[in-house]
N, C-alpha and C positions, 0 to 999 in steps of 0.2 A: 658662508653662514648656513646654507641649507644642508650641505654635506655634514657639517658638525652636528646639526640637529638629528640627522639620520643616524650618524654613528652613535650618538648618545642614546637614541631610542633603541637601537639594536643592542647596545650594552645592557640597557635596562631589561629588555626581553630575555637576554641570555641569563642575567642574574635571577630573574623571576623563574625561569625554567629550572635553574639549579636549586631553587628553594630559598633564595636570599632576597631580602627587601632592598631595592636599589637606593632607597633613601637612608634608612638606618642600618642597613647591612646585617640584619638579624634573621634568624631562621624561624620566625614566629608567624609564618603565612598560614592563614585560615581559609578554608573553602566554605563558602556559604551556598548550599544547594538551592535554597529558596529564592535567592536573588540572582544566582548564577554568577557570583563574584568571587575573586580571590583577594583577600584583604590582609594587610599586615596587622597582626595583633598588638604590635608595639606602638607604631606611630599612626595607624589607621589609614595608610595609603592604599587606595584601590588599585591593584595591579592589573587585573583583567575583569571585564564585564561583558555581558551579552554574548556568551559563548555560542558557537555554532552547534545546532542540534542535528546530529547525524542520523537520527532515527527516522522512521517513515512518517509521512504526513497523515497516514490513515490509521485507524484502530480496528483490531480484529478481536472478536469475542470467543472464537473457537478455532480449531485447527483447519476446518474447511474454509472459513473466511480468510484465514491467514494464507492458505495456499492459493486462493483465487485472487487476492489482492497483491500478493508478492510479485515483484517484477525482476527477481534475480533467480539464478539457477541454484542447483544443489551446492552445498559446501564442498571444499576440497576433501578428498579422502585418500588414504594410503592404500586402500584395497583395490584401486584401479591403477593400471600401469602408467596412465597419463594423469593420475590424480584427479580425474573427473573433468579436466580442462579439454573438452572435446565437443564436437558437433554431432548431434544425433538426428538422423532422419527418421521420422515417425513411420511405423509400419502401416498405419492407416492411410490409404490413398485418398485423402481429402484435402481441400484447400483451406485457407484461413477462415473461411465462412462456414466450414463444415460440410461443403457440398462434394459429392463424389466426382473424381476426375475421369477423363476419357481413357479409353484403352491404350492409346498411344502414350499418355502420361504415365500410366501404370508401368509400362516397360521402361520408360526413362527413369522413373523413381527407383525401380528395381536395380538398374545399372548403377545409379548413384549410390545406393546402399552397399552394393558389392565393392565399389571403389572406395567408399568411405571406410569400410572394414579393412581394406588393404593398406590404405595410407596411414591408418592409425598407428601402425608399427613400422618404423623406418629401418630397423636392422634386426639381426638375430637375437641380440640381447633383449630388446623390447618384446620380441615375440615369446622368448622364454619366460620373461617376467609376467607377461600377460597370461601365459598358460599356468604358471605357478599360482598366481593370484586367483585365477578361476578355480583351480583345485582347492585352494583354501576356502573360497566362497562355497563350493560344493560341499565340502566336509563340514563347514560351519552350519550349513542348512540341515545336513543330515543329523548332526549331533544336537541341534537346537540350542546352541550357545548364543549369548547376546552379541550385539554388534561391536562393543568395545574389544571383545576377544579377537574378532576378525581384524580390526585395526591394529591391535598389538602384534598379531601374527604377521601381518603384512609388513610392519616396521621391522620385525626381527628378520624376515626373509630379505628385505632390502639391505639390512646391515650385513647379512651373510653374503649377499651378492657383491656389495661394495668391497668387502674384505677378501673376495675371491675364495670363499669357503665352499662354493658349489662345485668347483673343479674335481672331477673324479667321483662325483656322487650324483644320484638321480635327482631330477627336479621334484618328483613326487615325494621322495624320501625327505628332502630338506624342507619342503612345504609342510608335510605332515609333522615333522619334528618342530617346526616353528609354531604350528598350531598347538601341539601338546605343551610346548614351553609357555605359550600365551595363556593357556588354560590354567596352568599352575601359577603363573605370575599374577593373574587376575583373581585367583581364588575360586575358580569354577571347577567343581569336582567332576572330572572326567578321567577315567583310568586309561592306562596305556592300551588295555585290551579293547576298550570302547573306541578309542581313536583308531586303532588298527582295523577294527571292523568296517570302517568307512573309508579306509585308505586303499591305495593300489599297490602298496609294498607290505612286506611282512614285518612282524613285530621286532625281530632281531635287528633289521636295518634301521627301523625307527629309533630304537633304544640307543644303538651305536651312534647314529647321526645326532640324536638329541644331546648326548653327553659331549660330543665333539663341539657342537655349536655353543652349548652353554659354557664350555670351558674357554673357547676362543673369544666369545663376546663378553666374557666375564659376567655372566648372569648367575647370581647367587639366589637359589631358591630353597625355601624351607621344606623339610620333609612333609609329605602329604599327611594330613590328619584324618584318620578314619572317620572321625565325627562328621566331616563335610559330606559324606555319602549317605548318612543316615536319613535325612529328610526326604531325599529323592527316592531312595529304596523303599522307605515306608509308604510313600505316596503311591508308588507303583504296585506295592503289595496290598495296599488298602487296609492297613492295620490301624488300630486305635492309637489315640494320642498317648495313652498310658504306656503302650509298648515302645513308642518312639522315645518318650522321656526316659524310660528304663534303659533302653539301648544306649542312649547318650551317657547315662550315669555309669553303665558298665564300662564303656570305652574310657571315660575319664578316670575311673578307678584303676583299670588295667594299664593304661598308658602311664600313669604315675609310677607304676611298678616296672615300667619298661618292657611289658609283655609284648607290645606291638613291634618292637625293634626287629628288623629283618623279615617282617611278614608283609604280605600284600595288604594294602589298606582296604581294598574292596572286600577281600575275603574276611578281614578282621571285622569290618562293619557288618557284613552279612551274618557272621557268627553271633555278633552282639544282638542283632535283631531277633535271630532265632532263639537265643538264650533269654532275651526279654519276653518273648512270647511264652516260653515255658514258665517263667516266673510270674507272669500275669494271667496264666490259665487261658491263653489264646493260642489256638492251634494254627501253626504256620508250617506248611510242608517244607522240608529241607530242599527238595528239588526246586520249588518255586523261589526260595531265597537264593539258591545257587544260580539259577537261570537269570534272575534279576541282576545279580552282581557279576554275572559272566565268570563264575568260578565253578569249582567242582563240589559235589556233595561231600566228598571226603574232607576237603578243606574246611567246610562249614562244620562238619562233625568234630573234627579235631580241635578247631579253634574254640568252639563254644564250650567244650569240656575244660579246656585250659582256662577260659575266662571264669567259668563258674567256680573252679578250684581256687583261682586267684582271689575272688571276692568272697570265698567261703560261703557260698549259698548253693542250695540244691532245689531243683524244681519240685513243685507240689505233686504229690502222687495221688 
């Protein structure tokens, strides 16, 4: 008799998990968050009540209180070769009470840190992955891109490693290509020239590896819109809001005509900013615009003339 009751209860729980009422076998289960119950809307049967609260028993009203009260470590991250599941020996030679340790303990802790770093990577593959992810972290910091880009780049590099796309290519080249792909995938405006400036490989290798990885991993990316670079360039040039708005308007009009096709998006955006400055009677040196966009003065000069001709406007004299 006891076994039959257990089997019946197990069947009812399985039906409830599938969204079926074990009594009337309908899919009208309603969740009541105020009472913490799951009730059948057809027959009124209470399926579950008093659920377990998996949240903390404490409350925090700011980030500092949350960090002080939290008793768990950092979340898993793809940007570390062991995904953050590791033990860290603090560099400060102090005990749990905050008191300084003796000189003998200092030497012992130093040896422990050395061995901790050695055993974190058990083979050459993990050492290469650790180096590649550290390169991505370095370039992310230099470019000033947000953390989600670093996570995406780390995932792309791991996928390339799993499919053996690293063979015959430098670790730095694949890591830089993964970062450039992540920037485009996340919609962060960083040009190939900017990524190359913080990399240890040349632009030709980055471009070649980027195309290979994107093709092998089936990553479909939309062409870069020059408009994405306008806010950042205008901020660095410290121009007025009217110039920024006019530059965006110039890019929208010219891209509708297909004038941007086959041209560098950074050079196209820089030319639009310079043209907008002329139309708004605001002096912006061509050299400053070119340096900000990491392009040449000749490119800015040629592109802004094409844009003004396309929108049929001339600067005020």
